[in-house]
C-alpha positions in Angstrom: -119.7 33.4 20.5 -117.8 30.9 22.5 -117.0 31.8 26.1 -113.5 31.5 27.4 -112.1 30.7 30.8 -108.6 31.4 32.1 -106.2 30.2 34.8 -102.6 31.1 35.4 -99.8 30.4 37.8 -96.8 32.8 38.1 -93.3 32.4 39.5 -93.3 28.6 39.2 -89.9 27.2 40.0 -89.4 25.2 36.8 -87.4 26.2 33.8 -89.6 27.4 30.9 -87.7 25.1 28.5 -88.9 22.1 30.5 -92.4 23.4 31.0 -92.9 24.1 27.3 -92.3 20.4 26.5 -95.4 19.5 28.5 -97.4 22.4 27.2 -96.8 21.2 23.6 -98.4 17.8 24.5 -101.7 19.3 25.6 -102.2 22.4 23.4 -105.4 22.1 21.4 -106.7 19.0 23.1 -110.0 18.5 24.8 -109.9 18.9 28.6 -110.5 15.2 29.4 -107.8 14.1 26.9 -105.3 16.6 28.3 -106.0 15.5 31.9 -105.3 11.9 30.8 -102.0 12.9 29.2 -101.0 14.9 32.3 -101.9 12.1 34.7 -99.5 9.7 33.0 -96.7 12.1 32.2 -93.5 11.5 34.2 -92.3 15.1 34.2 -92.8 17.0 37.5 -94.3 20.0 35.9 -97.2 17.9 34.6 -98.7 17.9 38.1 -98.7 21.7 38.0 -100.3 21.8 34.6 -103.0 19.3 35.8 -103.9 21.6 38.7 -103.9 24.6 36.4 -106.3 22.9 33.9 -108.6 21.8 36.7 -108.6 25.4 38.0 -109.6 26.7 34.6 -112.4 24.2 34.4 -113.6 25.2 37.9 -113.5 28.9 36.7 -115.5 28.0 33.6 -118.2 26.3 35.8 -118.2 29.2 38.2 -118.7 31.6 35.4 -122.0 30.0 34.6 -123.6 27.2 32.6 -120.6 25.9 30.7 -120.4 22.1 30.2 -116.9 20.8 31.0 -117.3 18.1 28.4 -117.3 20.7 25.6 -114.2 22.6 26.8 -110.9 22.4 24.9 -107.5 24.1 25.5 -107.4 27.0 23.2 -104.0 28.4 24.3 -101.4 27.1 26.6 -98.5 29.5 27.1 -95.3 29.3 29.0 -93.5 32.6 29.6 -90.2 33.3 31.2 -90.2 34.6 34.8 -87.5 36.2 36.8 -84.2 34.3 37.3 -82.9 33.8 40.8 -79.2 34.2 40.8 -77.1 32.2 43.3 -73.4 31.6 43.8 -71.5 28.4 44.3 -67.9 28.2 45.5 -65.4 26.7 43.0 -61.8 25.8 43.0 -59.0 28.3 44.0 -61.3 30.7 45.7 -63.5 31.5 42.7 -67.2 31.3 42.3 -69.6 30.4 39.6 -73.2 31.7 39.0 -76.2 29.4 39.3 -79.4 30.6 37.6 -82.6 29.2 39.0 -85.2 29.9 36.3 -88.9 30.5 36.9 -92.0 30.3 34.6 -95.4 31.8 34.2 -98.0 29.3 32.9 -101.4 30.3 31.4 -104.2 28.1 30.2 -107.2 29.5 28.2 -110.2 27.1 27.7 -112.9 27.7 25.2 -116.3 26.0 24.6 -116.9 24.1 21.4 
C-alpha cells in the first residue's frame, strides 16, 4: 500500500478559475517535474502552488521514511472559497458590486 501525504491552503486570494489553469499543468506529474514547471510559470498563483507542493513533500518526509524522489502528485484540487463582496461608486450616484473570489487548494502526494 502506497502512503499518501497531504497539504492544503485555504482562503487564498486568487480566483479558482485562474488557479485551476496552473493545477492542470502539474496534476499527475512527479514532484521534481512539477516543481520545475512551477518555477518557470509566469502566473502569480504558481508561487503558492510551489510552496504547497514543498509543504506536502516536507509532510511526507516527516511522516517517516518516504523518499521524495518517488513521490508524484496524485490529486491537485482547486475548490471555490467564499467571495468577498465590495462596492464601487459609479456614475449618477449608483454603485456596482465587485466580487473578490477566493480559493482552497489541496495537493495529495503518493509514493510510487
